[in-house]
C-alpha positions, -999 to +999 in steps of 0.1 A: +499-512+034+518-488+010+558-484+026+582-466+008+618-463+007+637-430+018+667-420-004+685-399+008+702-373-020+724-353-007+757-372-021+734-375-058+734-338-058+775-335-052+779-361-073+756-342-101+775-311-093+808-324-100+798-342-131+785-305-136+820-286-129+840-313-147+815-309-183+825-274-181+863-281-179+860-306-212+838-281-228+866-283-256+873-319-258+863-344-276+874-371-252+866-397-227+869-374-195+840-357-217+817-387-225+820-395-185+806-366-176+774-365-188+764-404-194+775-396-149+754-361-154+728-380-177+727-413-145+719-386-115+696-374-126+674-408-135+683-412-094+659-384-090+635-407-097+637-438-087+615-452-060+606-481-043+578-489-024+562-520-004+532-533+005+526-557+028+485-566+022+471-600+042+484-630+021+509-615+001+541-588+000+544-568-033+578-553-040+588-526-066+609-500-080+597-478-104+617-452-121+589-423-135+557-442-127+572-471-151+577-505-136+610-514-131+613-542-113+582-557-095+577-593-076+550-601-058+561-625-029+529-649-008+540-667+024+553-707+004+581-678-013+595-665+020+620-691+039+627-667+065+630-633+074+653-621+094+652-594+112+687-573+119+705-540+133+711-519+105+734-490+112+733-476+146+695-477+153+682-482+124+655-520+126+654-536+093+650-573+078+658-594+052+632-618+030+655-653+024+632-661-004+632-702-024+639-686-051+654-652-064+676-630-045+666-618-010+650-587-008+665-562+020+641-543+040+659-506+056+647-470+049+611-476+045+580-447+057+556-453+077+586-469+107+559-496+120+568-519+090+591-541+107+554-546+129+544-553+101+559-581+085+565-590+119+530-597+124+521-609+084+550-643+091+531-649+124+500-645+100+510-672+075+540-694+099+566-679+083+594-688+099+614-656+121+654-656+135+662-618+149+693-610+160+704-596+198+714-563+182+681-568+169+661-571+200+684-543+218+663-518+199+630-538+208+643-534+240+654-498+241+619-487+219+601-502+248+618-486+280+612-456+254+573-458+257+572-470+298 
């Protein structure tokens, strides 16, 4: 199943707004501040088009970061690449997971939609004999979620 990352666009709009103000205030200057504001505007505009997706299949996982439609980063993971999956609590009531790899950087799975990504990760780990670790806070969130469903 395909999961897509939800990013906050509000802070990027604020930074872009300040960059436009800085650019127009320094329009007659030819110094560092004008170059910096142009760089900041380009960075903000490009960051609107960054998309992250996480795909879980029966026997592998795929993590992609795209800018527009070009793949910027792609990591294909088989169960033999995973050391363990650590389920943690991120923020006040957000569940998340960290994929600990034998080689390479660890991947953090937080704020992906649809929200059943943690259940699918746990199912993937059980089916493919990958070790799982859950923090006390994560177990508290699971118990709280069960109580709300009942």
